[in-house]
C-alpha positions in Angstrom: 36.2 29.4 27.6 40.0 28.6 26.9 41.0 28.2 22.8 43.5 26.4 21.6 45.8 28.5 19.4 44.4 28.6 15.6 40.9 27.8 16.4 37.8 30.3 15.5 35.5 30.2 18.4 32.4 29.5 16.0 34.0 26.1 15.2 34.7 25.4 19.2 30.8 26.1 19.8 29.9 23.8 17.1 32.1 21.0 18.3 30.4 21.3 21.3 27.1 21.8 20.4 27.5 18.5 18.1 28.7 16.9 21.4 25.5 17.9 23.5 23.1 16.7 20.8 25.1 13.2 20.5 24.7 12.9 24.1 21.1 13.8 24.0 20.0 11.6 21.2 21.8 8.5 23.1 20.2 9.1 26.1 16.8 9.4 24.2 17.4 6.3 22.5 18.2 4.3 25.6 15.1 5.9 27.2 13.0 4.8 24.4 14.8 1.2 24.2 13.7 0.9 28.3 10.6 2.1 28.0 9.9 -0.2 25.3 10.9 -3.5 26.7 8.9 -2.7 29.9 5.3 -1.9 28.2 6.2 -5.1 26.2 7.1 -7.1 28.9 4.3 -6.3 30.9 1.9 -7.0 28.2 3.4 -10.5 27.3 3.0 -10.8 31.5 -0.5 -10.7 31.4 -1.6 -12.1 28.3 0.3 -15.2 29.5 -0.9 -15.1 33.0 -4.6 -14.9 31.8 -7.1 -17.7 32.5 -7.6 -18.6 29.1 -4.0 -18.5 27.4 -3.4 -22.3 27.4 -6.2 -22.9 25.4 -5.2 -19.7 23.5 -1.8 -21.2 22.6 -3.0 -24.8 21.7 -5.7 -22.7 19.1 -3.7 -20.3 17.4 0.1 -20.9 18.1 0.7 -24.6 17.7 3.7 -25.5 16.5 3.2 -28.9 15.4 0.4 -27.3 12.7 2.8 -24.6 11.5 5.3 -27.8 10.5 2.6 -29.3 8.9 0.5 -26.6 7.0 2.8 -24.1 6.6 4.9 -25.7 3.5 1.4 -25.8 1.3 0.3 -22.2 2.5 3.6 -20.4 1.4 3.2 -22.3 -1.9 -0.3 -21.1 -2.6 0.8 -17.8 -1.2 2.6 -17.0 -4.8 -1.3 -16.9 -6.2 -1.5 -14.3 -4.1 1.7 -12.1 -5.1 1.1 -13.0 -9.3 -2.3 -11.8 -8.3 -0.8 -8.7 -6.9 1.8 -7.9 -9.3 -0.5 -8.5 -12.5 -3.1 -6.0 -10.9 -1.0 -3.0 -9.8 0.6 -2.8 -13.3 -2.7 -2.8 -14.8 -4.1 -0.2 -12.3 -1.1 2.0 -12.5 -1.8 3.0 -16.7 -5.8 2.4 -16.0 -6.1 4.8 -13.1 -3.9 7.4 -14.9 -6.2 7.3 -17.8 -9.0 7.8 -16.1 -7.6 10.7 -14.0 -6.1 12.6 -17.5 -9.8 11.8 -18.8 -10.8 13.6 -15.5 -8.8 16.7 -15.5 -9.4 16.9 -19.4 -11.0 20.8 -20.2 -13.8 22.0 -22.4 -17.4 21.0 -23.0 -16.9 18.7 -25.9 -15.1 16.8 -23.7 -17.9 16.4 -20.6 -19.2 12.8 -22.0 -16.0 11.7 -21.3 -15.4 13.4 -17.9 -18.4 12.4 -16.6 -18.0 8.8 -17.3 -14.7 9.1 -15.1 -16.9 10.6 -12.0 -19.3 7.8 -12.7 -16.9 5.5 -12.6 -14.9 6.9 -9.6 -17.7 7.1 -7.6 -19.5 3.7 -8.2 -16.3 1.4 -7.6 -15.3 3.5 -4.6 -19.4 3.4 -2.9 -19.8 -0.5 -3.3 -18.0 -2.8 -1.0 -15.2 -4.8 -2.6 -15.7 -8.2 -1.8 -19.3 -7.5 -3.4 -17.5 -6.6 -6.6 -15.6 -9.6 -6.2 -18.4 -11.9 -5.8 -20.6 -10.5 -8.7 -17.9 -10.7 -10.9 -16.4 -13.8 -9.9 -19.6 -15.7 -9.7 -22.0 -14.0 -12.3 -19.6 -13.3 -15.1 -18.6 -16.9 -15.5 -22.2 -18.1 -15.0 -22.9 -16.4 -18.3 -21.2 -18.8 -19.9 -20.5 -16.2 -23.0 -18.4 -17.5 -25.9 -14.7 -15.9 -25.7 -15.1 -14.8 -22.2 -12.9 -16.0 -19.8 -14.8 -18.2 -16.9 -11.8 -18.3 -14.6 -12.8 -16.9 -11.1 -9.5 -16.3 -10.4 -9.3 -13.7 -13.6 -12.6 -12.2 -12.6 -11.2 -11.6 -9.1 -8.3 -10.1 -10.6 -10.4 -7.7 -12.4 -12.7 -7.0 -9.6 -9.4 -6.0 -7.8 -8.2 -3.8 -10.7 -11.6 -2.0 -11.4 -12.0 -1.0 -7.3 -8.5 0.3 -7.1 -8.2 2.2 -10.3 -10.6 4.1 -8.8 -9.5 4.9 -5.8 -5.7 5.3 -7.8 -7.1 7.7 -10.2 -8.4 9.9 -7.4 -4.9 9.9 -6.1 -3.8 10.6 -9.5 -5.8 13.6 -10.1 -5.0 14.7 -6.8 -1.1 15.0 -8.0 -2.6 16.5 -11.2 -4.5 19.5 -9.6 -1.5 20.2 -7.2 0.9 21.0 -10.3 0.8 25.0 -10.1 -0.7 26.5 -13.7 2.1 28.1 -14.3 3.8 24.9 -15.3 1.1 24.2 -18.1 1.1 28.5 -19.5 4.8 27.4 -19.6 4.8 25.0 -21.8 2.0 26.3 -23.6 4.3 29.3 -24.7 7.0 27.1 -25.5 4.5 25.6 -28.3 3.1 22.5 -26.8 -0.2 21.4 -27.1 -2.6 21.0 -24.2 -2.0 16.9 -24.7 1.9 17.2 -24.7 2.1 19.4 -22.2 -0.3 16.8 -20.1 2.1 14.3 -21.3 5.9 15.9 -20.9 5.0 18.5 -18.2 2.2 17.8 -15.8 2.0 14.0 -15.8 5.8 13.4 -15.0 5.5 16.0 -11.6 2.0 14.7 -10.4 3.3 10.9 -10.7 6.5 11.8 -8.7 4.3 13.7 -6.2 1.9 10.8 -5.5 4.1 7.7 -5.3 3.9 7.1 -1.8 0.1 7.4 -1.4 0.0 5.6 -4.1 2.1 2.8 -2.4 -0.1 3.0 0.3 -2.9 2.1 -1.9 -0.4 -1.1 -2.7 -0.4 -2.0 0.3 -4.4 -2.4 0.8 -4.1 -4.3 -2.5 -1.9 -6.9 -1.6 -3.8 -7.9 1.7 -7.2 -7.8 -0.7 -6.2 -10.3 -2.9 -7.4 -12.8 0.0 -10.9 -12.1 -0.8 -10.8 -13.7 -4.0 -10.8 -17.0 -1.8 -14.5 -16.7 -1.4 -15.3 -17.3 -5.0 -13.0 -20.0 -4.9 -9.2 -19.9 -6.3 -7.0 -21.6 -3.8 -4.5 -19.0 -2.2 -3.5 -18.6 1.2 -6.4 -17.7 3.0 -8.2 -20.5 1.1 -5.4 -23.4 2.0 -5.5 -21.8 5.4 -9.1 -22.5 5.8 -9.1 -25.8 4.3 -6.0 -26.3 6.9 -8.1 -24.9 9.8 -11.2 -27.2 8.7 -9.1 -30.3 8.9 -7.9 -30.1 12.2 -9.8 -27.6 13.8 -7.2 -25.4 14.6 -6.6 -21.5 13.9 -2.9 -22.0 14.0 -2.6 -22.0 9.8 -4.6 -18.8 9.7 -1.6 -17.0 11.8 0.4 -18.7 9.2 -1.3 -17.1 6.6 -1.2 -13.8 8.3 2.7 -13.9 9.1 3.3 -13.9 5.0 1.0 -11.1 4.3 3.2 -9.3 6.8 6.7 -10.2 5.6 5.0 -8.6 2.3 3.2 -5.3 3.7 6.0 -4.4 6.3 9.2 -4.0 4.1 6.4 -1.8 1.8 5.6 0.4 4.5 8.6 1.0 5.9 9.8 2.3 2.1 6.8 4.2 2.1 7.6 5.9 5.2 11.0 6.4 4.0 9.8 8.2 0.9 7.5 10.7 2.6 10.2 11.5 5.0 12.7 12.0 2.1 9.9 14.5 0.3 9.4 16.1 3.6 13.3 16.8 4.0 13.2 18.5 0.3 10.2 20.5 1.1 12.3 22.0 4.0 15.2 22.1 2.0 13.3 24.2 -0.5 12.2 26.5 2.2 15.1 27.4 3.3 
C-alpha cells in the first residue's frame, strides 16, 4: 500500500480499519431496519386480516371512546403518579434500614436480624394484592382512634411494606458485594463499625444497586393500580368505570398507554445505567 509522505503506517491502518468498521456498522443498521419493517408489517397484516379484527377494533381501538374518556383517565392517573412518588421515597429509606439491620454482626443484635429476616420473608411471600386488600379494607374497618381510615393511605402502606422487602434484599446484596477490605481499611483509620457502614460501605453499595432498584420501581409504578380494588379512583378504576358505562374496552387501553409512557423511559434509563457500569468495569479490567 502506497503511503503519503509524513504519514505513519500505523495511522493509515487505523484509518482504514475505522472506515471498514463504519461501513460494517452502517450495513448492520440497514439490515436491522429492513428486517424490523418486514416483521412488523407481516404481523400487522396477519392481525388486520384476521376474522375478528372488526369486532376487536370496535371494542379496543374506538377513537370516539378515546376522545370521551382519555381526559378523565389522565386526570386520575396523577393519583398513581403521586402515590408512586411518595411510596418510592419512603421505600428507599425504610428498606435501607432493614438491610442495615440484617447486616449487623454479633449475637447481641441477633433479635434485630431475626426481625428483618422474618419481615422480608413474610412480605415477599404474600401476594401484593392480598396485602393491599387486608390493609386497605381491614384496618379502616377497625375504626381505631387516631388511625387513618383512607383506603388510599393504607393501599400505599401495603405497597411500601411489600416493596421494602424486595428493595431491602437488593440493598443487602449491594452491601455484601463490598469487599471486606473496605471495612478493614475504615476500621484501621479509627472509624467504628457504624461509621464504616455509613461513610464507606453503604455509599458504595447504593451506587452498585441503582439499576436493580430502578427495575423494582418500574414494577411499583404499575402496581399502584392495585389500590383500585379497595376503592380509590385512579387511572385503572376510572377506566373500569368508563368500560362499565359504555361496554367498551378502549378505556383500558388508554390507561395502559399512560403507564407505558412512564415505565418505558425509566426502563431505557435503567438500560443506560447498566451499560455505563459495564463499560466502567471493562475499562477497569483493561
